Each structure stands twice: as C-alpha cells, then as structure tokens.
N, C-alpha and C positions, 0 to 999 in steps of 0.2 A: 700601359698601366692597368693592372687587374683591379677590377671594382670589387669591393667587399660585398658579399651577399647580405641581404637585409637580415637584421636580427630576428631570430625565431620568436614567434609569438605563440605560446601554447594554445591549443584549441580549447575554448572555454565551455564547450557544450559536452554534455555527459549522457549519452544515450544508453549506457549500460544499466544493468539491474541494480537497484538500491544505491544509486549514486546521486547524492543530493545536488540539484542544479545550482549553478552559480546565483541565479535569481529565482527565489522561491515565491511564486506568484499565485494568487487566486484562492488561497486556503485560509483567509483571514478569519472566517466564521469558526472554522474548526479550531484554530489556534487560540482564538479568544475563549472558546468553550473549555479548552484544555487548561489555559491559564486560570480561568475561574475555578475549575475543579481543583487545581493545585493549591490555590489560595484558600478554598474552603477547607481542604484537608490540613493545610499548614497552620491556618490561623483561627478557624471557626470551631475546631474541636469536633468535627463530624466527617464521616466518610461519604464522599459524593457518589452518585450513581455512575456506573462505567460509561465510557465513551466508545461507540462502535462506528467505525468508518467502513462503509461498504461501497464497492464500485468495481468496474471491470479492471482487468490487468492494464498496467501502464499509465494509470492516472495519478500515481504518486502516493498510494496508501502507506507503503513501507517507509518512504522518505518522510511522510508526515509524522509517522510514529517516531522517527529519528529526531524531528524538530521538537516534538513534545518532550523527548528525553533530554535534549539540550536545554530546554526551558527549565525542566526540573533541576538539572545540575546547576545551571547558571544563576537561577533566581532563588533556589532553596537549598542548594548543595545536597540534593537527593540523588542517590544512584538509581539505576533502572535495571530490573530483571526482564530480559527479553527472551521470548521463546517463539519459535516458529512451529506451528502445529503440523506435524507430518501425518502419515497415515496411521500411526500407532504411537502410544505412550506419551501423550501430551502431559498427563498427570505426573508421570515419572520424571520427565524432563523439567517440568516446572518445579517440582519438589527439589530436584538436585540444584537448580539455579538459586532457589530461595535459600537452600542450605549454604551455598557459597556466599550469598548476600549476608546471611547471619554471621558467618566467619569474618566478613569484611567489617561489619558493625562492631564485632567483638575484638577486632584487631588481631585475628588469628591467621591472617593471610600473609605468609612470609615474603613472597615476591609481588606484593601489591604495587602496581605501577603508580607513578606520580599522579596520574589522572584519576586515581581511585584510591584514596588513602584516608585513614581516620586521624584527625588532628583535633585535640581539644574536645569540645562538646559537639562538634559538627562533623558530618561526613562530607569530605571534599571529594566529589566524584563526577565523572562524566556519565558513563553508561556501562552496564554489564551486558555485553553482547552486541550492541550497536555502536560502532565507532570506537571501539577500544574498551578497556576496563579489565575486570577479572575474567580470565578464561576458565571455562568449566569443562572438564573432561569427564565423561560418564564412565565410572568403573563399577565393578561388582559392589553393590551396596547391601550390607547386612542389616542396616537400620530398619526398624519396624515403624518408624515415624510416618504418620499419615500426612497428607497435604495440609489438613487442618492443624496438626501438631506443629509442623515446620513453619506454617504461616504465623501461628501464634508466637512461636519463639523468635522469629525474625522481627516481628513488629515490636515485641518486648525489647529486643536488643536495639532496634531503631529509636524507640522512644527514650531509652536510657541515654542515648546520644543526642536527644532533642532533635531528632531527624525523622524523616519519613521515607516512603518507598513508592516508586512508580513501577507498575508491572505492565509490560506491553506484550500482547499476544497477536501474532501475525498468522495469516492463512487459516483462520479458525474454522472455515467451512470444511476443513479436512477432519476435524474432530468428530468422533462418534457421538451418538446420542448419550451413551453411558458416560463418556468423558465430560460432555457439556453439563449433564445433570450433576455429576460429582463436583465439578468446578463451580457451577452456580449455587449448589447447596452450601458449599464451604463459604463462599463469599457472602451469600445471603445471611448465613448464620452469624457471621462476624460483623455485620453492619452496626448492630447496637454497641459494639465495642468502641465505636468512634475513633478508629485508628487513623493516623495520617497516611492513608493508602489510596492511591489512584490507579484505576484499571483502564487501560486504553487498548482497544481491539481493532484489528483490520481483517477484512474478509471479502471474498467475492460476493456478489448479490445473492448467490445461491444460499447463503446463510439464512436469508429471509424465508426460504422454503422450509427450513427446519422449525419455524414457529408452530406452536401447538404442542404436540406430544414430545417432539425432539428437543425443543429449546426451552430451558427453564424460565420461569416467570421473572427471575432476577435479571436475566439478559433481555427478555422481551421488553422490560420496562427501563432499559438503558436509554441513554441519549444517542439516538441514531443520526449519523451524518452521511448522506449519500454523496459520493465524489464522482464526478463525471468530467467530460471535456471542459476546458476553460472557456468562459465567455470571451467575446472579442477583445476588450481592453486588457484583460489578464493574459490572454494568449499572446497578444502583441508585446506585453511587458516581458513575458517569459522568453520570447524569441529575440527581441532586440536588446534587452538588458545586458546579457552576457557580452555581446559584441561591443556595446557602448562602453562597458566597464573595462574591456580589454584593449581599448584603443583602436578598434576598427569598426566604427559605427555602420549601421545598416540603413540603406536608403528606404524610403517609404514604399517605393514601387517593388523593391526586392522583398520587403516584409509582406506586402499584399500577396505576391505570388506564393510565398512559402506558407502563409496562413491559409490560403485557399487550398493548398495541397495537404495540409495537416488536419484541417477541421478543428483546431483547438485541442487535439489529443496530446496530452503532455509528453508521452514518449516520442510521438512523431515530431513534436516541436524540437526536441533535442536532436533527433536524427536529422531534421531539415537544417537546423543551425550548424550542426557538425559538418555536413557536406557543403553548405554554402560557404562556411569559413574556409574549408579546404580549397574550394573553387576560386576563392578570392586571394589566394596566397600571393604575396608580393604587392598587394594593393592597399591603399589607405582606407578604403571603404568597401562594404559589401553592396554591390550594385545589382540591378535587375538582371544583367547578363550573367552574373555569377549564380544568382538564384535559378535562372533558367538552365544553366549548365549542370547544376546540382540535381535538377528534377529527376532524371532517370535513375540516379544513384539512390535518391530518397525512395522512389517507387520500388526499386529492387529490394531495398532493405526491408520495407514494410511488407512486401510480398512474401518474404520468408515467414513472417508471423502467420499470414493467412494460409500459406501452403502447409505448414506443419500441422495446423488444426484440421485442414481439409484431409490430409493424408492419415490423420488419426481417426477419421470417421469411417464407419462401414458404408457399403453402398446404399443401404436404406437410410442411414443417417445423412448421407450426402443428398439424397432425394429431399429430405426434410430441410436441410440447409438451403438447397436451391429454391424450394418453395417459399421459405422465409425471405430469401433475398428478393424474390419476385413480389411477395406481399408487401414488403417494406418500401418498395419503389412507388407504391400508390397509397399506402396507409401508414400514418406516422408511427403507430404502435400496434402492429397486427397481433391478435391473440391466437391461441392454439386452434380455435375453430376456423379462423380465416386462413391460416396456413394449411389446415386440412382441406379447405375448399380448393386451394390451388392444386393440391395433390389429387383432387377428386376422391377423397377418402372421408370416412367418418372420423370425427374428432377422437373418439375412444380408440379407434383402431391404430392411430399413429401417436397417441399420447405417450406411449413408452419410448418412442424416439426422442420426443421433446425432453422427457425426464432424463434419459441417458446423456443427451447433449448438455443439459444443465449441470448434471453431476460431473461431466468431464471439464466443465468450465469453458465450453465453446460458445454457448448462448446463455442468457439469463432472462429472468422475468422481472419486470419492474414492479413497484408497489401497486400500480394501477392494473397489472395483469398483462401488459404488453411484452412481447418478446423482442430481444435485441441480440445482435452479435456482441460477444464480449470484447472484441477488438474493433473499434470504430473503423469504418471503411471496408470491412470484409464483405458486406453485402454487395457493394459495387463490384468487388473483385470476383465474387461467386457468380454474379450475373454475367460478367464478361467472359468467364471461363466455362460457363454452361450455356452460352447463348444458342448453341446449335442443338 
C-alpha cells in the first residue's frame, strides 16, 4: 500500500529583496513614529517633519517603507507615491508619479485597480508603486510643470477628497546634491501650507556624509531613525515566528544555532530560516540537527554578498577592506586613522579609498565616526580570506 506523501507546507521565510517577512519584528519605534506623523498630518492640520530611515543593506528599510504605506492605506485611506532614487532623474520620476496620484484623486485613471480607487469623499487605496496600485510608465512629457507645481496640484486634489498623501523615497543616497536641494527646497517651502502630507525616506548610512553643503537643512532636521541588526529578543521572534505560524515550530536549540550564525542581521535571519525549513522537510519540528545541516547552505548564500562586494573593489580598495577587517577584530568602531595605522600609511594618503568604498556602499561611517562593513559578517569573511 503506497503511503501518501505529507502535504506540502510552503516555506514561510522570504530572503529575497523587498519581500515583507511573515513576522515583522523589531521596528516598533519607527512604526510608532510613522503612525504619529500620519495622525499629525490627518488630524492636526499641519505637515510633520520627514522620517529618514538609514542603515546598511538587508536590515529592512524598504520593507519598513512598505509597512508605513500599508498603515497609511488601512488607517487613513491614503495612497502612497513611491520612488526609488536611481543615479539620475529623481525629480522627473517623482514628478511623474505625483501627476499619476493627482489623476487618481481626480478620478481620471480609467484602469484604476480595486485596491486604488476613488469612492465618495475618500481615496480607497493601498499604494502606488509598493505592493500594487497605479502603475506609472514614463513617456515623453511635454508638460512644463515643475515639482512644486505638481505637488501643489496633487495636494489640492487630495484635500478636495478629504484625503492626504504619503511619499516614500528609497535609496536616497543615490540622489545628487542638486536633486536633494531641489527636493528639500520644494518641501520646505510648502510646510506652511499645512498639507496632509507625510514624507518617509530610506537610505544607506552614506546619506549622513552629505550633511552640510550637499544636504538641505530641511532634511538635516528630519526625524532620523538608524536601522541595524535586530537585538536578541526581536531576532528570535523574527526567526521562530514564521515557523510557529506555519505549523512547524522551531526548537530552542535550533534557534540558538541559527541566531549565532546570523548575528541578528534581518536578511541573514530569513536566509537561515529558509534553509532550516528546507532541511526539516517531512518533520513536525525544526530541530538542532536541521539547523546544523542548514549551516553550510546559509554560509554559502551569505558569502555571495561578501564576494560580490570584494570583487567590485580595486586592489588598493581591497587593501583598505583587509585593514578595516583587522582593525574591527580588536576595536569596536575603528576610525579612518586606526585603519590607516594597520596599513602603515598616513590617514590622508588612504582617505580617498575610504571615501570611494563609502560611495560604493561597501562600508559606512556611523554617527560617532566609526567605520563598518555595510553587510554584517563581512569583516570575518575578509579576515578568513586574506589570512595569508
């Protein structure tokens, strides 16, 4: 008699880019701040200062923007205009998406999907650009409207519907100084209008490097939220929660092994859970033996992140990365001078290497001036691969 194979259980872990985890843990402070900003804009008759989320890649900045978008839709029926800053034309892309939002508010979007439609005096919407909503295709635009003009018109249309707007800007470290100043100037000029408008921004820590002449005062005085690896309890919740909810709970010993391998890095947690789930196929629980079996697969997956950044570096940049890896093994937050000491060089003679690696997004400088690899764990990988 043939036995029936066990029913398939979908893997609940999502290690891909911009995929919201099943359990969103550890960002309560940011979401509380976003909810407060939305309430200020919706009920208090004033425009709150923008929120800026900064942190290395893989800590969930984009996903957090998506959570803020869902809060705007579910709690206030507001749509979101989302733009990812590329190497050029942030202002043009933002202007085009704001124009599409204006059409949504005015009811001029013929194939508006059900998740983004105008009914009565409210805009019933999820998001524009994250998770669905009105798709915007850039075509040749003969309009001479400036960003200021379009923002004013979309907010006029929104308020006519007794609604508001959330604007989310991702990867803002890619914007040029000119784009940042134009954006900041327009937003700063419109604050006295007291529009129901909330701005939420995500960027690598290198955005802090633009403070001063490159970053407008409006953004400098935003509410900054650094995002990093999750602390112990939150990391454990993010790791064990999806397994628990999916009917294959994780033993404490298995969780301990996986947490030790991931260091609380959100992307690594999803990778670890993914491979541990796969290793436990056909079992009712994820045990320590499954976590141990998944270990090499987890390490190999994370190594691809380190390898791509290493191969992108020149020989001299690799020298700097190797020196940083050595310095961080004995100093919690090595600065540029301490890295130069490891290289037996003067700080000024190698500062250009530091700046190039920061611009590439391979390393970043914290608010206290310490240097860190953008991907947690890369320092140990570099030390291992340059030990000779």
